PDB file of N, CA, C and O in Angstrom:
ATOM      1  N   MET A   1      14.074 -55.431  19.960  1.00  0.00           N
ATOM      2  CA  MET A   1      14.142 -54.084  21.164  1.00  0.00           C
ATOM      3  C   MET A   1      13.346 -52.718  20.178  1.00  0.00           C
ATOM      4  O   MET A   1      13.242 -52.575  18.960  1.00  0.00           O
ATOM      5  N   LYS A   2      12.946 -51.984  21.176  1.00  0.00           N
ATOM      6  CA  LYS A   2      12.255 -50.643  20.583  1.00  0.00           C
ATOM      7  C   LYS A   2      13.100 -49.915  20.572  1.00  0.00           C
ATOM      8  O   LYS A   2      14.204 -50.189  21.042  1.00  0.00           O
ATOM      9  N   ASN A   3      12.828 -48.878  20.072  1.00  0.00           N
ATOM     10  CA  ASN A   3      13.841 -47.599  20.247  1.00  0.00           C
ATOM     11  C   ASN A   3      14.161 -47.255  21.548  1.00  0.00           C
ATOM     12  O   ASN A   3      13.487 -48.153  22.053  1.00  0.00           O
ATOM     13  N   GLY A   4      14.538 -46.809  22.300  1.00  0.00           N
ATOM     14  CA  GLY A   4      14.751 -46.174  23.523  1.00  0.00           C
ATOM     15  C   GLY A   4      14.809 -46.908  24.726  1.00  0.00           C
ATOM     16  O   GLY A   4      14.887 -46.382  25.837  1.00  0.00           O
ATOM     17  N   GLU A   5      14.768 -48.255  24.487  1.00  0.00           N
ATOM     18  CA  GLU A   5      14.493 -49.349  25.548  1.00  0.00           C
ATOM     19  C   GLU A   5      16.365 -49.868  25.481  1.00  0.00           C
ATOM     20  O   GLU A   5      17.046 -50.115  24.486  1.00  0.00           O
ATOM     21  N   ASN A   6      16.738 -49.883  26.897  1.00  0.00           N
ATOM     22  CA  ASN A   6      17.736 -50.868  27.303  1.00  0.00           C
ATOM     23  C   ASN A   6      18.020 -51.735  27.765  1.00  0.00           C
ATOM     24  O   ASN A   6      17.783 -51.580  28.963  1.00  0.00           O
ATOM     25  N   TYR A   7      18.593 -53.066  27.520  1.00  0.00           N
ATOM     26  CA  TYR A   7      18.657 -53.968  28.102  1.00  0.00           C
ATOM     27  C   TYR A   7      20.303 -54.274  28.249  1.00  0.00           C
ATOM     28  O   TYR A   7      21.166 -54.092  27.389  1.00  0.00           O
ATOM     29  N   SER A   8      20.500 -54.917  29.930  1.00  0.00           N
ATOM     30  CA  SER A   8      21.427 -55.122  30.464  1.00  0.00           C
ATOM     31  C   SER A   8      21.672 -56.837  30.223  1.00  0.00           C
ATOM     32  O   SER A   8      20.647 -57.495  30.400  1.00  0.00           O
ATOM     33  N   VAL A   9      22.617 -57.439  29.931  1.00  0.00           N
ATOM     34  CA  VAL A   9      23.066 -58.524  30.134  1.00  0.00           C
ATOM     35  C   VAL A   9      24.306 -58.596  30.445  1.00  0.00           C
ATOM     36  O   VAL A   9      25.229 -58.284  29.692  1.00  0.00           O
ATOM     37  N   ALA A  10      24.461 -59.201  32.093  1.00  0.00           N
ATOM     38  CA  ALA A  10      25.600 -59.727  32.960  1.00  0.00           C
ATOM     39  C   ALA A  10      25.957 -61.090  32.012  1.00  0.00           C
ATOM     40  O   ALA A  10      25.177 -62.016  31.792  1.00  0.00           O
ATOM     41  N   LEU A  11      27.577 -60.940  31.429  1.00  0.00           N
ATOM     42  CA  LEU A  11      28.306 -61.896  31.117  1.00  0.00           C
ATOM     43  C   LEU A  11      28.984 -62.448  31.992  1.00  0.00           C
ATOM     44  O   LEU A  11      29.574 -61.564  32.613  1.00  0.00           O
ATOM     45  N   GLU A  12      29.310 -63.804  32.525  1.00  0.00           N
ATOM     46  CA  GLU A  12      30.262 -64.556  33.379  1.00  0.00           C
ATOM     47  C   GLU A  12      31.998 -64.320  33.123  1.00  0.00           C
ATOM     48  O   GLU A  12      32.620 -64.487  32.074  1.00  0.00           O
ATOM     49  N   ARG A  13      32.325 -64.040  33.971  1.00  0.00           N
ATOM     50  CA  ARG A  13      33.931 -63.570  33.642  1.00  0.00           C
ATOM     51  C   ARG A  13      34.645 -64.897  33.963  1.00  0.00           C
ATOM     52  O   ARG A  13      34.205 -65.709  34.777  1.00  0.00           O
ATOM     53  N   ASP A  14      35.854 -65.061  33.213  1.00  0.00           N
ATOM     54  CA  ASP A  14      36.733 -66.146  33.746  1.00  0.00           C
ATOM     55  C   ASP A  14      38.189 -65.578  34.181  1.00  0.00           C
ATOM     56  O   ASP A  14      38.420 -64.417  33.845  1.00  0.00           O
ATOM     57  N   SER A  15      39.071 -66.193  34.808  1.00  0.00           N
ATOM     58  CA  SER A  15      40.051 -66.057  34.624  1.00  0.00           C
ATOM     59  C   SER A  15      41.048 -65.151  34.244  1.00  0.00           C
ATOM     60  O   SER A  15      41.835 -64.527  34.956  1.00  0.00           O
ATOM     61  N   SER A  16      40.843 -65.166  32.414  1.00  0.00           N
ATOM     62  CA  SER A  16      41.510 -64.436  31.718  1.00  0.00           C
ATOM     63  C   SER A  16      40.832 -63.387  31.862  1.00  0.00           C
ATOM     64  O   SER A  16      41.696 -62.515  31.952  1.00  0.00           O
ATOM     65  N   CYS A  17      39.623 -62.791  31.961  1.00  0.00           N
ATOM     66  CA  CYS A  17      38.899 -61.583  32.168  1.00  0.00           C
ATOM     67  C   CYS A  17      39.321 -60.698  33.389  1.00  0.00           C
ATOM     68  O   CYS A  17      39.203 -59.484  33.557  1.00  0.00           O
ATOM     69  N   ALA A  18      39.851 -61.680  34.192  1.00  0.00           N
ATOM     70  CA  ALA A  18      40.095 -61.342  35.824  1.00  0.00           C
ATOM     71  C   ALA A  18      41.804 -60.900  35.640  1.00  0.00           C
ATOM     72  O   ALA A  18      42.333 -59.882  36.086  1.00  0.00           O
ATOM     73  N   LEU A  19      42.180 -61.536  35.182  1.00  0.00           N
ATOM     74  CA  LEU A  19      43.683 -61.360  34.786  1.00  0.00           C
ATOM     75  C   LEU A  19      43.867 -59.804  33.579  1.00  0.00           C
ATOM     76  O   LEU A  19      44.952 -59.233  33.688  1.00  0.00           O
ATOM     77  N   ILE A  20      43.151 -59.371  32.829  1.00  0.00           N
ATOM     78  CA  ILE A  20      43.018 -57.976  32.161  1.00  0.00           C
ATOM     79  C   ILE A  20      42.699 -57.033  32.945  1.00  0.00           C
ATOM     80  O   ILE A  20      43.429 -56.083  33.228  1.00  0.00           O
ATOM     81  N   GLU A  21      41.248 -57.285  33.477  1.00  0.00           N
ATOM     82  CA  GLU A  21      41.244 -56.559  34.872  1.00  0.00           C
ATOM     83  C   GLU A  21      42.541 -56.046  35.225  1.00  0.00           C
ATOM     84  O   GLU A  21      42.985 -54.951  34.878  1.00  0.00           O
ATOM     85  N   GLN A  22      43.170 -56.978  35.998  1.00  0.00           N
ATOM     86  CA  GLN A  22      44.326 -56.787  37.036  1.00  0.00           C
ATOM     87  C   GLN A  22      45.390 -56.036  36.083  1.00  0.00           C
ATOM     88  O   GLN A  22      46.325 -55.380  36.540  1.00  0.00           O
ATOM     89  N   ASN A  23      45.175 -56.182  34.902  1.00  0.00           N
ATOM     90  CA  ASN A  23      46.413 -55.549  33.999  1.00  0.00           C
ATOM     91  C   ASN A  23      46.313 -54.096  33.921  1.00  0.00           C
ATOM     92  O   ASN A  23      47.087 -53.168  34.159  1.00  0.00           O
ATOM     93  N   ARG A  24      44.758 -54.227  33.391  1.00  0.00           N
ATOM     94  CA  ARG A  24      44.272 -52.636  33.158  1.00  0.00           C
ATOM     95  C   ARG A  24      44.459 -51.960  34.389  1.00  0.00           C
ATOM     96  O   ARG A  24      45.058 -50.896  34.233  1.00  0.00           O
ATOM     97  N   ARG A  25      44.098 -52.259  35.755  1.00  0.00           N
ATOM     98  CA  ARG A  25      44.421 -51.257  37.085  1.00  0.00           C
ATOM     99  C   ARG A  25      45.728 -51.242  37.115  1.00  0.00           C
ATOM    100  O   ARG A  25      46.146 -50.131  37.441  1.00  0.00           O
ATOM    101  N   LEU A  26      46.877 -52.322  36.828  1.00  0.00           N
ATOM    102  CA  LEU A  26      47.976 -51.824  37.859  1.00  0.00           C
ATOM    103  C   LEU A  26      48.657 -50.875  35.895  1.00  0.00           C
ATOM    104  O   LEU A  26      49.604 -50.099  36.026  1.00  0.00           O
ATOM    105  N   ALA A  27      48.158 -51.047  34.587  1.00  0.00           N
ATOM    106  CA  ALA A  27      48.810 -49.786  33.765  1.00  0.00           C
ATOM    107  C   ALA A  27      48.160 -48.735  33.817  1.00  0.00           C
ATOM    108  O   ALA A  27      48.542 -47.859  33.041  1.00  0.00           O
ATOM    109  N   GLU A  28      46.791 -48.365  34.848  1.00  0.00           N
ATOM    110  CA  GLU A  28      46.589 -47.172  35.027  1.00  0.00           C
ATOM    111  C   GLU A  28      47.304 -46.617  36.340  1.00  0.00           C
ATOM    112  O   GLU A  28      47.645 -45.439  36.442  1.00  0.00           O
ATOM    113  N   ALA A  29      47.467 -47.406  37.163  1.00  0.00           N
ATOM    114  CA  ALA A  29      48.155 -46.646  38.043  1.00  0.00           C
ATOM    115  C   ALA A  29      49.669 -46.538  37.760  1.00  0.00           C
ATOM    116  O   ALA A  29      50.511 -45.790  38.257  1.00  0.00           O
ATOM    117  N   LEU A  30      49.748 -47.269  37.046  1.00  0.00           N
ATOM    118  CA  LEU A  30      52.022 -47.012  36.439  1.00  0.00           C
ATOM    119  C   LEU A  30      51.444 -45.820  35.308  1.00  0.00           C
ATOM    120  O   LEU A  30      52.281 -45.206  34.647  1.00  0.00           O
ATOM    121  N   GLN A  31      50.048 -45.550  35.138  1.00  0.00           N
ATOM    122  CA  GLN A  31      50.225 -44.484  34.474  1.00  0.00           C
ATOM    123  C   GLN A  31      50.743 -44.733  32.780  1.00  0.00           C
ATOM    124  O   GLN A  31      51.423 -43.885  32.203  1.00  0.00           O
ATOM    125  N   ILE A  32      50.250 -46.172  32.041  1.00  0.00           N
ATOM    126  CA  ILE A  32      51.296 -46.560  30.719  1.00  0.00           C
ATOM    127  C   ILE A  32      49.580 -45.963  30.340  1.00  0.00           C
ATOM    128  O   ILE A  32      48.449 -45.966  30.825  1.00  0.00           O
ATOM    129  N   GLN A  33      50.473 -45.402  28.924  1.00  0.00           N
ATOM    130  CA  GLN A  33      49.298 -44.639  28.190  1.00  0.00           C
ATOM    131  C   GLN A  33      48.751 -46.038  26.865  1.00  0.00           C
ATOM    132  O   GLN A  33      47.669 -45.995  26.280  1.00  0.00           O
ATOM    133  N   THR A  34      49.456 -46.781  26.726  1.00  0.00           N
ATOM    134  CA  THR A  34      48.999 -48.235  25.975  1.00  0.00           C
ATOM    135  C   THR A  34      49.188 -49.596  26.388  1.00  0.00           C
ATOM    136  O   THR A  34      49.927 -50.327  25.728  1.00  0.00           O
ATOM    137  N   PRO A  35      48.855 -49.830  26.965  1.00  0.00           N
ATOM    138  CA  PRO A  35      49.232 -51.053  27.901  1.00  0.00           C
ATOM    139  C   PRO A  35      48.791 -52.376  27.234  1.00  0.00           C
ATOM    140  O   PRO A  35      47.704 -52.300  26.660  1.00  0.00           O
ATOM    141  N   ASP A  36      49.495 -53.727  27.189  1.00  0.00           N
ATOM    142  CA  ASP A  36      49.335 -54.527  26.271  1.00  0.00           C
ATOM    143  C   ASP A  36      48.607 -55.677  27.801  1.00  0.00           C
ATOM    144  O   ASP A  36      49.173 -56.346  28.665  1.00  0.00           O
ATOM    145  N   LEU A  37      47.286 -55.432  27.514  1.00  0.00           N
ATOM    146  CA  LEU A  37      46.652 -56.106  28.975  1.00  0.00           C
ATOM    147  C   LEU A  37      46.780 -57.840  28.594  1.00  0.00           C
ATOM    148  O   LEU A  37      46.595 -58.712  29.443  1.00  0.00           O
ATOM    149  N   THR A  38      47.086 -58.080  27.334  1.00  0.00           N
ATOM    150  CA  THR A  38      46.992 -59.489  27.004  1.00  0.00           C
ATOM    151  C   THR A  38      47.794 -60.229  28.384  1.00  0.00           C
ATOM    152  O   THR A  38      48.240 -59.584  29.333  1.00  0.00           O
ATOM    153  N   ASP A  39      47.855 -61.744  28.239  1.00  0.00           N
ATOM    154  CA  ASP A  39      48.359 -62.763  28.926  1.00  0.00           C
ATOM    155  C   ASP A  39      49.313 -63.003  28.542  1.00  0.00           C
ATOM    156  O   ASP A  39      49.253 -64.192  28.226  1.00  0.00           O
ATOM    157  N   ASN A  40      50.844 -62.392  28.207  1.00  0.00           N
ATOM    158  CA  ASN A  40      51.836 -62.651  27.188  1.00  0.00           C
ATOM    159  C   ASN A  40      52.504 -63.557  27.854  1.00  0.00           C
ATOM    160  O   ASN A  40      52.688 -63.276  29.039  1.00  0.00           O
ATOM    161  N   LYS A  41      53.048 -64.831  27.379  1.00  0.00           N
ATOM    162  CA  LYS A  41      53.738 -65.877  28.323  1.00  0.00           C
ATOM    163  C   LYS A  41      55.094 -65.400  27.811  1.00  0.00           C
ATOM    164  O   LYS A  41      55.372 -65.201  26.628  1.00  0.00           O
ATOM    165  N   GLY A  42      55.766 -65.269  28.688  1.00  0.00           N
ATOM    166  CA  GLY A  42      58.043 -65.209  28.243  1.00  0.00           C
ATOM    167  C   GLY A  42      58.209 -64.272  29.216  1.00  0.00           C
ATOM    168  O   GLY A  42      57.194 -63.763  29.692  1.00  0.00           O
ATOM    169  N   PRO A  43      59.119 -63.989  29.550  1.00  0.00           N
ATOM    170  CA  PRO A  43      60.160 -62.851  30.046  1.00  0.00           C
ATOM    171  C   PRO A  43      59.649 -61.686  29.464  1.00  0.00           C
ATOM    172  O   PRO A  43      59.393 -61.769  28.263  1.00  0.00           O
ATOM    173  N   PRO A  44      59.440 -60.633  30.020  1.00  0.00           N
ATOM    174  CA  PRO A  44      59.801 -58.965  29.285  1.00  0.00           C
ATOM    175  C   PRO A  44      60.769 -58.723  28.539  1.00  0.00           C
ATOM    176  O   PRO A  44      61.631 -59.596  28.646  1.00  0.00           O
ATOM    177  N   LYS A  45      61.024 -57.915  27.815  1.00  0.00           N
ATOM    178  CA  LYS A  45      62.037 -57.310  27.340  1.00  0.00           C
ATOM    179  C   LYS A  45      62.409 -55.713  27.666  1.00  0.00           C
ATOM    180  O   LYS A  45      62.045 -54.670  27.121  1.00  0.00           O
ATOM    181  N   TYR A  46      63.608 -56.079  29.191  1.00  0.00           N
ATOM    182  CA  TYR A  46      64.204 -54.969  29.192  1.00  0.00           C
ATOM    183  C   TYR A  46      65.101 -53.913  28.342  1.00  0.00           C
ATOM    184  O   TYR A  46      65.705 -54.376  27.375  1.00  0.00           O
ATOM    185  N   PRO A  47      65.192 -52.957  28.541  1.00  0.00           N
ATOM    186  CA  PRO A  47      66.597 -52.225  27.710  1.00  0.00           C
ATOM    187  C   PRO A  47      67.769 -52.824  28.435  1.00  0.00           C
ATOM    188  O   PRO A  47      67.882 -53.239  29.589  1.00  0.00           O
ATOM    189  N   ASP A  48      68.590 -52.752  27.451  1.00  0.00           N
ATOM    190  CA  ASP A  48      70.305 -52.846  28.174  1.00  0.00           C
ATOM    191  C   ASP A  48      70.532 -52.247  29.616  1.00  0.00           C
ATOM    192  O   ASP A  48      70.987 -52.899  30.555  1.00  0.00           O
ATOM    193  N   THR A  49      70.212 -51.116  29.663  1.00  0.00           N
ATOM    194  CA  THR A  49      70.371 -49.990  30.327  1.00  0.00           C
ATOM    195  C   THR A  49      69.987 -50.187  31.325  1.00  0.00           C
ATOM    196  O   THR A  49      70.579 -49.963  32.381  1.00  0.00           O
ATOM    197  N   LEU A  50      68.524 -50.816  31.132  1.00  0.00           N
ATOM    198  CA  LEU A  50      68.232 -51.125  32.833  1.00  0.00           C
ATOM    199  C   LEU A  50      68.592 -52.527  33.238  1.00  0.00           C
ATOM    200  O   LEU A  50      68.274 -52.769  34.402  1.00  0.00           O
ATOM    201  N   LYS A  51      69.217 -53.600  32.541  1.00  0.00           N
ATOM    202  CA  LYS A  51      69.785 -55.085  33.033  1.00  0.00           C
ATOM    203  C   LYS A  51      71.106 -54.706  33.890  1.00  0.00           C
ATOM    204  O   LYS A  51      71.483 -55.131  34.982  1.00  0.00           O
ATOM    205  N   GLU A  52      71.668 -53.769  33.022  1.00  0.00           N
ATOM    206  CA  GLU A  52      72.920 -53.147  33.520  1.00  0.00           C
ATOM    207  C   GLU A  52      73.208 -52.423  35.100  1.00  0.00           C
ATOM    208  O   GLU A  52      74.073 -52.556  35.965  1.00  0.00           O
ATOM    209  N   PHE A  53      71.926 -51.566  34.925  1.00  0.00           N
ATOM    210  CA  PHE A  53      71.823 -50.951  36.141  1.00  0.00           C
ATOM    211  C   PHE A  53      71.200 -52.138  37.163  1.00  0.00           C
ATOM    212  O   PHE A  53      71.857 -52.218  38.202  1.00  0.00           O
ATOM    213  N   ALA A  54      70.315 -52.872  37.100  1.00  0.00           N
ATOM    214  CA  ALA A  54      70.078 -54.240  37.991  1.00  0.00           C
ATOM    215  C   ALA A  54      71.510 -54.484  38.407  1.00  0.00           C
ATOM    216  O   ALA A  54      72.049 -54.070  39.433  1.00  0.00           O
ATOM    217  N   LYS A  55      72.017 -55.191  37.489  1.00  0.00           N
ATOM    218  CA  LYS A  55      73.380 -55.664  37.992  1.00  0.00           C
ATOM    219  C   LYS A  55      74.554 -54.949  38.858  1.00  0.00           C
ATOM    220  O   LYS A  55      75.387 -55.510  39.570  1.00  0.00           O
ATOM    221  N   LYS A  56      74.393 -53.522  38.602  1.00  0.00           N
ATOM    222  CA  LYS A  56      75.228 -52.890  39.247  1.00  0.00           C
ATOM    223  C   LYS A  56      74.622 -52.769  41.135  1.00  0.00           C
ATOM    224  O   LYS A  56      75.178 -52.938  42.220  1.00  0.00           O
ATOM    225  N   VAL A  57      73.261 -52.401  40.700  1.00  0.00           N
ATOM    226  CA  VAL A  57      72.759 -51.878  41.960  1.00  0.00           C
ATOM    227  C   VAL A  57      71.574 -53.103  42.536  1.00  0.00           C
ATOM    228  O   VAL A  57      70.414 -52.731  42.356  1.00  0.00           O
ATOM    229  N   ARG A  58      71.684 -54.170  43.041  1.00  0.00           N
ATOM    230  CA  ARG A  58      71.211 -55.682  42.882  1.00  0.00           C
ATOM    231  C   ARG A  58      70.559 -55.411  44.235  1.00  0.00           C
ATOM    232  O   ARG A  58      69.841 -56.367  44.528  1.00  0.00           O
ATOM    233  N   SER A  59      70.548 -54.460  45.160  1.00  0.00           N
ATOM    234  CA  SER A  59      69.606 -54.920  46.180  1.00  0.00           C
ATOM    235  C   SER A  59      68.333 -54.067  46.053  1.00  0.00           C
ATOM    236  O   SER A  59      67.172 -54.415  46.268  1.00  0.00           O
ATOM    237  N   PHE A  60      68.871 -52.710  45.603  1.00  0.00           N
ATOM    238  CA  PHE A  60      67.887 -52.055  44.575  1.00  0.00           C
ATOM    239  C   PHE A  60      67.122 -52.701  43.647  1.00  0.00           C
ATOM    240  O   PHE A  60      65.914 -52.496  43.768  1.00  0.00           O
ATOM    241  N   ALA A  61      67.413 -53.315  42.887  1.00  0.00           N
ATOM    242  CA  ALA A  61      66.294 -54.033  42.302  1.00  0.00           C
ATOM    243  C   ALA A  61      65.529 -55.379  42.321  1.00  0.00           C
ATOM    244  O   ALA A  61      64.761 -55.953  41.550  1.00  0.00           O
ATOM    245  N   GLN A  62      66.044 -55.624  43.478  1.00  0.00           N
ATOM    246  CA  GLN A  62      65.264 -56.470  44.084  1.00  0.00           C
ATOM    247  C   GLN A  62      64.349 -56.325  45.243  1.00  0.00           C
ATOM    248  O   GLN A  62      63.629 -57.262  45.590  1.00  0.00           O
ATOM    249  N   TYR A  63      64.355 -54.973  45.963  1.00  0.00           N
ATOM    250  CA  TYR A  63      63.550 -54.162  46.313  1.00  0.00           C
ATOM    251  C   TYR A  63      62.519 -54.066  45.461  1.00  0.00           C
ATOM    252  O   TYR A  63      61.419 -54.557  45.715  1.00  0.00           O
ATOM    253  N   ILE A  64      62.833 -53.316  44.197  1.00  0.00           N
ATOM    254  CA  ILE A  64      61.479 -53.049  43.707  1.00  0.00           C
ATOM    255  C   ILE A  64      60.604 -54.196  43.091  1.00  0.00           C
ATOM    256  O   ILE A  64      59.377 -54.237  42.992  1.00  0.00           O
ATOM    257  N   HIS A  65      61.501 -55.075  42.719  1.00  0.00           N
ATOM    258  CA  HIS A  65      60.864 -56.526  42.139  1.00  0.00           C
ATOM    259  C   HIS A  65      60.060 -57.088  43.428  1.00  0.00           C
ATOM    260  O   HIS A  65      58.978 -57.621  43.179  1.00  0.00           O
ATOM    261  N   TYR A  66      60.450 -57.029  44.697  1.00  0.00           N
ATOM    262  CA  TYR A  66      59.313 -57.251  45.820  1.00  0.00           C
ATOM    263  C   TYR A  66      58.274 -56.503  45.765  1.00  0.00           C
ATOM    264  O   TYR A  66      57.128 -56.908  45.962  1.00  0.00           O
ATOM    265  N   LYS A  67      58.654 -55.113  45.438  1.00  0.00           N
ATOM    266  CA  LYS A  67      57.444 -54.353  45.849  1.00  0.00           C
ATOM    267  C   LYS A  67      56.098 -54.162  44.852  1.00  0.00           C
ATOM    268  O   LYS A  67      54.959 -53.752  45.075  1.00  0.00           O
ATOM    269  N   LEU A  68      56.999 -54.819  43.257  1.00  0.00           N
ATOM    270  CA  LEU A  68      56.169 -54.975  42.289  1.00  0.00           C
ATOM    271  C   LEU A  68      54.940 -56.260  42.844  1.00  0.00           C
ATOM    272  O   LEU A  68      53.721 -56.176  42.992  1.00  0.00           O
ATOM    273  N   LYS A  69      55.559 -57.002  42.975  1.00  0.00           N
ATOM    274  CA  LYS A  69      55.009 -58.382  43.092  1.00  0.00           C
ATOM    275  C   LYS A  69      54.029 -58.351  44.365  1.00  0.00           C
ATOM    276  O   LYS A  69      53.156 -59.215  44.433  1.00  0.00           O
ATOM    277  N   GLU A  70      54.142 -57.404  45.352  1.00  0.00           N
ATOM    278  CA  GLU A  70      53.490 -57.199  46.291  1.00  0.00           C
ATOM    279  C   GLU A  70      51.913 -56.668  45.691  1.00  0.00           C
ATOM    280  O   GLU A  70      50.807 -57.120  45.987  1.00  0.00           O
ATOM    281  N   LEU A  71      52.325 -55.360  44.590  1.00  0.00           N
ATOM    282  CA  LEU A  71      51.181 -54.864  44.283  1.00  0.00           C
ATOM    283  C   LEU A  71      50.479 -55.495  43.198  1.00  0.00           C
ATOM    284  O   LEU A  71      49.382 -55.029  42.892  1.00  0.00           O
ATOM    285  N   ILE A  72      51.047 -56.719  42.416  1.00  0.00           N
ATOM    286  CA  ILE A  72      50.144 -57.435  41.536  1.00  0.00           C
ATOM    287  C   ILE A  72      49.269 -58.524  42.504  1.00  0.00           C
ATOM    288  O   ILE A  72      48.425 -59.262  41.995  1.00  0.00           O
TER     289      ILE A  72
END
């Protein structure tokens, strides 16, 4: 390649690329500063205060869960 010449190459995307992009968009929408965009398996680690709140106001927690599933 000579100085000043630019080449572009299109790379094929697989399902993991799509998942990372989806996670990036979700993190951006939720204004998460340093998101972990990887495909982590297993349940998320929620603070005890959030778990206690969800137990007390179960219908609200289910509504939020439904809306987040809709978003993703």
